[in-house]
C-alpha positions in Angstrom: -77.4 2.1 4.1 -76.6 -1.1 5.8 -73.3 -1.2 3.8 -72.4 2.3 4.8 -73.0 1.5 8.5 -70.9 -1.6 8.2 -68.1 0.3 6.5 -68.2 3.0 9.2 -68.1 0.4 12.0 -65.1 -1.3 10.4 -63.3 2.0 9.8 -64.0 3.1 13.4 -62.7 -0.2 14.7 -59.6 0.1 12.6 -58.9 3.6 13.9 -59.2 2.3 17.5 -56.9 -0.5 16.8 -54.4 1.8 15.1 -54.5 4.3 17.9 -54.0 1.5 20.5 -51.1 0.1 18.5 -49.5 3.6 18.2 -49.9 4.1 21.9 -48.2 0.7 22.7 -45.4 1.4 20.2 -45.0 4.9 21.5 -44.8 3.7 25.0 -42.1 1.2 24.2 -40.1 3.5 22.0 -40.3 6.7 24.0 -39.7 6.0 27.6 -42.2 3.3 28.3 -39.6 0.5 27.9 -36.7 2.2 29.5 -35.1 3.6 26.3 -35.0 7.3 26.5 -32.9 9.6 24.4 -30.0 9.6 26.9 -29.8 5.8 26.8 -29.9 5.8 23.0 -27.2 8.4 22.8 -25.0 6.5 25.3 -25.4 3.3 23.3 -24.5 5.0 20.0 -21.5 6.7 21.6 -20.2 3.5 23.0 -20.7 1.7 19.7 -18.8 4.5 17.8 -16.0 4.4 20.3 -15.7 0.6 20.0 -15.5 0.9 16.2 -12.6 3.3 16.4 -10.3 0.7 17.8 -7.5 0.1 15.3 -6.6 -3.4 14.3 -3.3 -4.9 15.2 -0.9 -4.6 12.3 1.4 -7.6 11.6 4.9 -6.1 11.5 6.0 -8.8 9.0 3.2 -8.1 6.6 3.9 -4.3 6.8 7.6 -5.0 6.2 6.9 -7.3 3.2 4.5 -4.7 1.7 7.1 -1.9 2.0 10.0 -4.1 0.9 8.0 -5.3 -2.2 7.1 -1.7 -3.0 10.8 -0.6 -2.8 11.9 -3.7 -4.9 9.3 -2.8 -7.5 10.5 0.8 -7.6 14.1 -0.5 -7.9 13.2 -2.8 -10.7 11.4 0.0 -12.5 14.4 2.3 -12.1 16.7 -0.4 -13.5 14.4 -0.7 -16.5 14.5 3.1 -17.1 18.3 3.1 -16.8 18.6 0.3 -19.3 16.3 2.1 -21.7 18.4 5.3 -21.4 21.6 3.3 -21.9 20.2 2.0 -25.2 19.2 5.5 -26.3 22.6 6.9 -25.3 24.4 4.2 -27.2 22.5 5.1 -30.4 23.1 8.9 -30.0 26.4 9.1 -28.2 27.1 12.6 -29.6 24.2 14.2 -27.6 25.7 15.9 -24.5 22.6 15.2 -22.4 23.3 11.5 -21.9 26.0 11.6 -19.2 23.7 13.8 -17.0 20.7 11.5 -17.7 22.6 8.3 -17.0 24.3 9.6 -13.8 20.9 10.9 -12.7 19.4 7.4 -13.3 22.3 5.8 -11.3 21.7 8.3 -8.4 18.1 7.2 -8.2 19.0 3.6 -8.1 21.6 4.2 -5.4 19.0 6.1 -3.4 16.3 3.4 -3.7 18.8 0.6 -2.9 19.7 2.5 0.2 16.1 2.8 1.2 15.7 -0.9 0.8 18.9 -1.6 2.7 17.9 0.7 5.6 14.3 -0.5 5.9 13.7 -1.6 9.5 13.5 -5.3 9.5 11.1 -7.1 12.0 12.5 -9.6 14.4 10.5 -12.4 12.7 12.4 -11.9 9.4 14.5 -14.9 8.5 18.2 -13.9 8.9 19.1 -15.6 5.6 16.4 -13.7 3.8 17.5 -10.5 5.5 21.0 -11.1 4.2 19.8 -11.6 0.7 17.8 -8.4 0.8 20.8 -6.5 2.0 23.0 -8.2 -0.6 20.8 -7.2 -3.5 20.5 -3.6 -2.2 24.3 -3.4 -1.9 24.8 -5.0 -5.4 22.5 -2.4 -7.0 24.2 0.4 -5.2 27.8 -0.7 -6.1 26.8 -1.3 -9.8 25.1 2.0 -10.2 28.0 3.8 -8.5 30.4 2.0 -10.9 28.3 3.0 -13.9 28.3 6.6 -12.7 32.1 6.6 -12.5 32.3 4.9 -16.0 30.0 7.5 -17.5 32.0 10.4 -16.0 35.3 8.9 -17.2 33.8 7.8 -20.6 35.2 4.3 -19.9 33.4 1.7 -22.1 35.0 -1.2 -20.3 33.9 -0.1 -16.9 30.5 0.8 -18.3 30.1 -2.8 -19.7 31.1 -4.2 -16.3 28.6 -1.9 -14.5 25.8 -2.9 -16.9 26.6 -6.6 -16.3 26.5 -6.1 -12.5 23.2 -4.2 -12.8 21.7 -7.0 -14.8 22.8 -9.6 -12.2 21.5 -7.4 -9.4 18.2 -7.2 -11.1 18.0 -10.9 -11.7 18.8 -11.5 -8.0 16.1 -9.0 -7.1 13.5 -10.8 -9.2 14.4 -14.1 -7.7 14.2 -12.6 -4.2 10.8 -11.1 -4.9 9.6 -14.5 -5.9 11.0 -16.1 -2.7 9.7 -13.2 -0.5 6.1 -13.5 -1.5 
C-alpha cells in the first residue's frame, strides 16, 4: 500500500504542476501577456501586406531576357526555313513548297521586326544596340529577298538570299554570345 500512496501523491503533484503550467501558458497566450486575437490578426495582416511588395525589376535584365528569347526564336525559325529549303530542293515538283517557304520567310520577318522594335533600356550600350538592330534588319532583308526569289522562281536570287540568311544567323549567334 505504501507504493500506491506514493504513486497517488506523485500523480497528484504532477496534476497540480500541469494545471499551474497550463494556467501560466494560458495567461501569456490568451490576453495575459497583451496578445489578444486583434493584436495577432493585425500582426498577421501587416506581415502579409509587407510580403506583397514586388521587387524592383532591373530593366536591363528584363530586356536581355526578352531579347535572348526573340533571338532564340529567330534562330529556330532560320533552322526550320533551312530544313524546308532542303526538302523543297529535293522535291521541287511539289506545289506546296512556295507557300511553305514564303510562310517561313514571313515568320522570320515578323520575329526580326519584334527584335528590332523591342524597347531598349537607357543602359544598353549604343554599339550593342546597333548590332541588334543590324542583325534584325539583315534577317528581315534576307527573308524578304528569299520570298521574292521563291515567287519569281529565281535560283540566283534564292542562292543570294540563303547566303544572306546564313550570314545573318552567324551574326546573331555571335551577338548572343556577346550579349550574355
